[in-house]
N, C-alpha and C positions, 0 to 999 in steps of 0.2 A: 510861570503858569500858576494860577491861583489854585487853592485847594479844591474848590468846586469843579474847576475845569479838569484837574487831574482825576477826580472821581468819575466825572463824565467820560473821560478818555478810557479809564479802566473798564467802565460798564460797557462801552462800545466794543472793546477788545473781547470781553467775555461773551457778549451777545453774538459775536461772529464766530469765535473758536468753539464754544460749547456745542452748538448744533453740528459743526463739522466733526468734532470728536464723537458725538452721539451717533451720527450716520456711519462713521468708520467702524464703530463697534456694534452696530445694530445686529449684524449676522451673528456675532459672538453671543450677544445677549439672547437672541432668539433660539440659538441652537444649544445653549448650555443652561438649562434650568438651574435654579439655585440649589435644588435637592439632588442634583446629578452627582454620580460617583465616577470620577475619571478612571478608566481602566488602563489606557495606554496613550502615549503621545510620542511621536518621532517627527521632529521638524514640523512640517505643515500637516502631517497625518495624525489623527486622533480618534479616540472612541470613548464614549461615556455611557453610563447606565443609570436609569431611573426605575425604581420599583414602587408599585402601588397596587392596592386591591382592585379587582375588576371581575367581570363576568364574561365568559365565552360560551355562547350558545346556551345560556342559562346556568352554566356551571360557575360557582364562585372559585376564586383562586387569586394568585398573584401574577401580575403581568410585568415582564422585564423588558423595558423599552431601551434598546440600544440605538445610539445615534452617533454618526461620525462620518469620516471621509471614506470614499469607496476603495482606495488602495490598501488601507489597513484592514486586515481580515482575520477572522477566527476560523478554526478548522472544525468541519462538521463530522468527520469520520476518523476513527482511530487508525484505520488502514493507511490513510494519506497524510495524517498529522506527522510532524517531526518525530514524535514518539507516541506510543499507544495511549498514554495517560494525559496527553496534551490537547485532546479535542475539547471543545467548549463543554464544560460540565457545570450543572447547577444543582446544588444540594440544599433542600429546605427541610428544616426540622422544627417541631413544636411539641410541647407537652400535651396540648389539648386538641391539636389538629393533625390529621394524617394526610399527607400530600401524595398524589399520584405522580408518575414520571412526567417530566417536562414535555411539552409539545413544542417542537421546533418548527420554524418555517421552512419553505423550500430553500435549498442551498443553491449557490451559483458555482459555475466552473471558473476557476482562476488558473491562468497559464503562466508559468514562469518562463524565463528566457530560453530554457531548453525545450519548451513545448510540452512539458509534463502538465497534465491537468489534475487539479485537486479540488475537492468540494469544500466550499467556504461560505461563511456568513460575512457580509461586509456592508458598510454604509448604515442605513437605518433599517432595523428589523426588530421583530417582536417575538419573545418566547413567553409561553403561558404555562404555569404550574397549577393544575387543578387541585382543589381541596377534595379529597376522597371521602373523608368522614370527619365528624367532630364529636367531642365528648359533650355531655349535657351542660357542663358549666363553662362552655366556650363562648361566653359573651364577648370577652376580649382575649386576644391571644398574642403572646410574645413569640416571634418567629425568628429563628437563627438561619442565616442564609450564607452559603459559601459559593462563590463563582470562581472557577479555576480554568486554566487553559494557557494558551500562548497566542500572541498576535504577531503577525508578520506584515511587511510591506513587500512590494516587488523587488526591493533592494536588500533588506535586512530582516532578521527575526529578533524581536525584543525578548528580554528574559521572561520565563514563565511567570504568570501572576496567580495569586491566591487571595481573592478579596473576600473578607468576612464582614458582615454587617448584621444588624438586628432591627426589625421593624415591629411596631405594635399596631395590630389591626383590630378594628371594631367589627367582630364577626356578627354581632346582633344586627348590624345595619347592612348585611350582605346583599339584601334585596335592592338596596339603593346604589350599589357599586356600579360604576359606568361599564357599558358593554364595549368589548373589543372584538376585532376580527383578526384572523391569522391564516396565512396560507397553509394548506395541508402539506405534510412532508412529501418530498419528491420520491417516487417509487425507486426502489433499488435498481441500479443498473440502467437508468434512463437519463443520461446526462443531457440530452437534448431538451428535456422538459424543464419547466420552471422559468425563471427569469433568463433573459438573453445571456449567453456566456460572456464572462469578462475576459477579454483577450489582451494580454499585456503586449505592448508594442515590440518587446524583445530588443536585442542588440541593434545598434544603428549601423548595419552593414550596407554597403552599396551592393547592387546586383552583381557586378563584376567580381567583387571580393567573395560574395556568397557562392558564386559558381566555382571559383577557384577552390574555396573551402570544400565544396561538395565533391569536386574532382579528387582532391587529396584524400577526403574521407573514403571515397570508393576505392582508391589505391590501397589504403590501409586495411581494407576488408580482406585482401589476399593474404595477409600475414596474421589474421586473427586465429587463435588456437582452435576455434570451433570448426574451421574449414580444413585444418591440417589432415584429418583422417581421410579425406577424399582427394587431397593433393596428389598422392602417388597414382591414384586411378586417373586423374586428369592428365598428369604428365605422360603416363603410359598411353593414354588415348591420343594425345597430340603426337607422340612419337610414332604410333601406328599410322596416324593420318599422314605423316610425312612420307611414308613409304608408298602412298597412293600417287596418282598423277598430280601434277602441280595444281591444276584447276580444282580437282576434287578435294585435295587437302585444304585448299584455301576456303572453299565453300563450306566444308565441314567445320572448320575453325570459326567461320562467321556464324554458323548455326549455333555453336557453343556460346559465342558472345551474345547472340540473339536470345538464348535461354536466360542469361543473366539479366538482360534488359527487360525480358518478359516479366520477371519477378518484380522489378522496380516499377514497371508499368502497372502491374496489379496493385502495388502499394499506392501509386498516384491515383489510380481509379477509385480505390477505396476512400482516399482522402477527398476526392471531388464529391463523392456521394455524401460523405459526412458533412462537408461544408455547405453544399447546395441544398440538401434535403433535410438535414437535421440541425443545422446551425452550430455545429461544433467542429473540431478538428482532431486529427489523430496525432497524439504526441508520441515520440519515440519511446518514452518511458512508460506509456500507458499499459502495454501488455505485461510489463514486469510488475505491475500492481495486482495482477490477477494470480491468486494462489494456484489455480489450475495450470496456467502457463508456466509458472516457476516450477511446479512439480514435473510437468512434461519435460522441461529443459534439463532438470537434474537427472531424470531417468535416461534421457537421450545421451547426455554427457557421460554418465556412468557406463552405458552400453557401448559407446564409442571408445571409452578408455579400455574396456575389456577386449574390444576388437584390436586395439593397439598392443595389448599384452599377448595377443594370439589365442585367447580363450575361445574366440568365435571368429569365423571369417565373414566379412561383409560381402555378400553377393548381390549385385544389382540386377534388376529385371533385364531380360534380354534386349528389350527395346532401348533401355537407357545404356546398356553395355555396348550396344551398337551391332548386335547380331541380326541377321535376317535380311540382308540386302541393302540396296542403296537407300530406300525409303526409311527403313528402320535405322540406318546409320545417321541420317539427318535428324530424324526424330530423337534418336538417342543422344545426339550432340546437344540439341535444345534441352532435353531432360537433364543431362549432366550439368549444363550451365545453370539451369534453374535450381537444381539441387545444391550446387556450390553457393549460390546466392542465399538460399534459405539457411544453410548451415552457418554462413558467415555472420548473419545478423545478430544472433543471441549474444555474441561477444563484442558487438560494435558499440563502443562508448566514445567519450572524449570528443574528437573532431566530428565524428559522425553525428553525435547528439547535438552538437552546436549547429551543424549545417541543417539537419532535419528540423531542429527547433526554430531556426530563423525562417525556414520555409513555411512553417505553420502560422506565422504571423502575417503572411502575405496573402494576396488574392490567389485563388485556387490555380489560376493559369501559371503564375510565377512559381507556386509551390510544385506544380507538375514538372516544370523545366528543371528545378533544382533536384527533385527526387530522381529524375531520369539521368541527370548529370552524375549523381552518385553511382548509378549503374554503369554509366560509360567509364567512370574512373576504375571500377572493378574489372571491366572487360578489357581495358587498354593493354595490360601485360600479355594477355592471351592473343590479342590482335597483333601485337608486335612479334610474338613467337611464330605465328603462322605466316606472317609477312616476310620474315627473315629466317628461312629454313636453316641457315648456317648456325644459328644460335642453339638449335637442338643438339648439335654435335658437342657442344660445350657443357651439356648437363653432366653431372657426376655419374659415373658408372655404378650400377648396383653393387652392394657388398655388405659386409658385416656392419658397417656404420649405419646403414639404413635401418637395420633391426634395432640398434641402440637408439636411434632417433625416434623410431616408432614408440618404443617403450617410454622414452622421455616425454613424448607427446601424451602418452596415456596418463602419466602422473600429473602433467599440466592440466589435462581435462578433469581429473579428479579434484584438483585444487579449485578450478573454476566451479565445479559442481558444488563443492563445499561452500564457496562464497554465495552461490545462489541459494543454497539450503538455509543459510543464516537469514535470508529474507522472508522465510516462512514463520508463522506464529508457532509457539511452542507445541500446541496440540497437533498441528500438521507436521511439524518438522520431525518428530519422533517416528511417526508412521512412515513417512517417505524414506527416512534413513533405514529403518528395518526392512522396508521393501527392497531398497537398492542392494543391501547386503545379501538378502536371500535371492534376488535376481542374479547377482554375480555368481552365487552357488549354482543356480540353474544353468547359467551360461557355461560355467566350468563343466558341468555334466554334459551339456549339449556338444561342446567342442572338443573336450579332452578325453572323455570316456570312450568315445568311438572315433574312428577315422574313415577315410574314403573306402578302405577295403573291408570294413566291418560288415557282416551279413545284415541284410535289411531287417530281419526279425529282431536282431539284437539292437540295432539302431532304434527301432520302434520301442523296444522294451526300456531303453535308457531315456530317450528323448520325450516320450509321452509323460513320464513322471516329472520331467523338468518343466514341461508346459503346464502341467497341473499345479506344480509348486508355484509358478509365477501367477497363475490364475487365482489360486487360493490366497496368496499373499496380497495380490491387488485388491481382492474383496475384503480382506481383513484390515489392511493398513491404509489404503488410499482414499476411501470415501471421506469427504469433508464432514467433520462433526462440528456443527455450530456451537459456539459457547453460549449456554443457556443462562448463565449468571454473569452479571457485570462485575467481575472481581476487581477490587481496587488494590493497589500495592500497599505494602506495609507502611503505616504512618502512625506512630505512637500518639502524636498530638491529636490526630483526627479521631483515633479510637477513644481517647480520654474525653474529647469534646462530645462525641456521640453519646457516651455513657453519662456524661454530665446532664445532657438534655434528654436522657431516658430513651435513647434510640437503641434497639437491640443490635448487637454486634456478633457476627459469626467469623471466626478466624480459622483458616485452613493452613496449618503449618506444613510446608512441602519442601522438596529439594529436587534438583535435577537428577540426582543419583538414586532417588527413592522409587523403586518399582511399585511398592504397595500404594504409594500416593497416586500413581496412575490408575490403580485398581479402584481407589476411593473416588477418583474423578469420574470413572465410567460407571461404577455401581451406584454411587450416591448422588453426585452433583449433576449427572446427565439425566436424572429422573425429572420429568416435567412437574411432578407433584412437589418436589423439593424446590425447584426453581420458582414455581408459582407462589408458594408460601413465602419464600424469601422476599419476593416483590410485594406481595399483598400485605405483609407485616412490616414493611418498610425497614427491613434488616440491612445493616451495612455489612456487605461481604468483603472480607479482607483475605487475600492470598499472601501468606507470609513466606518469603523465600529464605530458606536456611541452608542453601547449598554450601556456603563456606562459613568457617567459624567466626569471622569478624563481621558478618552481616548483622545489622541491627536486630532483625527478627530472631536470629540465632541467639544473640545475647539476651534478648527479652525472654525467649523460651526457657532458658536455663536460670536466669537471675530473677526475673520478675514472676514467672509462672512456675518456677521450681520444677521443671521437667528435666529428665536426664538427657534429652536430646534424641531419644529414639522416636522415629517417625513410622507411620503418620500419627499426628495429634490434631484433634479438632476441638474447638471451644465455642460455646454459645453464651454470651452475656445477656441475660434478661434485664429489662429495665428495673433499676433499683437494686439489683442483686450485687453483693460484694464479690462473690466467687462465681466463676463460670461453670456450666455443665461441661464435663470433659469426656471425650471419646478417644480411646487409643485402639488402633487396629482399623479394620476395613468394614466390619459388619455392624453398622450403627444407623442405617438409613431409617428403619422404623422408629427408633428412639428419637432421632432428629426430627422426623415429621411430627411426632407427638409433642416435642418441646416447642417447635415452631407454631403448631396449632394452638398451643396454650398461651401464647404471647398476647 
């Protein structure tokens, strides 16, 4: 082959392969601009970011253009992120520009394989950070940007990221910046609004396997600690029913099983309403994301534990107890079954969550069948007991062992309550803990200071103060107090960076054992005037945890800031100041307001 022919041959090969390669990478070139910053990548899932000046409804600012695949997502709320400080956070700082808080778009609901719903940003979305004000010499501005958070796919979570970059913007040309649009944030507590929910397909179960799993999950509910306090009442009721005629005993037992199924039918009905009318589903873990639900469960578990210790007797209403004739007996059996199902669900995890989660990824008709199967599984042991009366004779006879078992159950319930308590944020947890301790005191007064033979007047004199104590404690400790300041955890590098770029920094040194720190939080940082000034002056608020000696904040308090370690201590670094303004003690709110106002 001559040289000219070889060159012609090579040109032909290049002419064929280059267009093919270009087409194969066309999407990559289109979706990844040259100035994009890659945030995360996992196999085929990825997300990148581009930052540029823009205008939103006439407001100048910076637009953050995220683009990537739909399965890789960022977390929109601290409550549902893997950790409170891992939601998507954008911090923008400049010497000559002051930025307002970021405007995020509507989040989507992402459902993991267990059915739990979390608020996320995924795929292509836009965040806008408005410029609130500018100094007179702000023709050009150097802007430092930090984007932090964590990304996850439906399979794994990647390591937390902390991306720092710097952009130079021509503020004098702000009028010529391109206009952008952004969806307004989704209203709190309205998961059905915004973009259609993202529902993960979940585990690849067959329907037969899912039904078997649901049946086993229902069976396990009978051994959940939360249902133990009513098991003696249930067994006594079944024993009493066995003394009736064969037909009546059987029908009363069926009524009890019907009560269990009624509860799960109600859950299935709620799930149908959510799917058909609101375009979302009910995850088994969703109620446990509500601080109100967790608080109620902790209080209920502590109350039942006190009942197991004998401080108070649990007396059911006569209809549920079965008094009052045949009609009341059937109604009472249904009520007892319903109550047993209600009490079992707070402790239902593991297999139950897997079965319920799979059901939420299916059509509502299949989900209904699976949920009802869970109820059937819970009712099966009672159905067997009433069908084979001879089994009742094999139940252990009452004795001292029953009292010891009850007390052991009480400690188990307290352990479960403590686990639930850890799910609350710090400012809620303390109040619920104080209330539960004082509620236990009130229950002790109610059940131990008087007995059945105590005169009515003395009972009233003892139990009325107990009721008042519970009411006052509920008013004092249980109301939810929203955090008015977006406190950030201790981060020495972040503090130094903020001071370098002349951003004010407020540090609140605190500890779990510091009671006066709680006073500072209520007297100072719960004041709207203080919170508004911190936001208006673009102050970086740092809450420094010094609970233990080896914590970084504790070491810095003593070695860097030369404080003896006595709390509370609060410091405010003004821009350009070498030393902070320091306050020790609890009464410094007015001085803090003046210092913030002077920034």
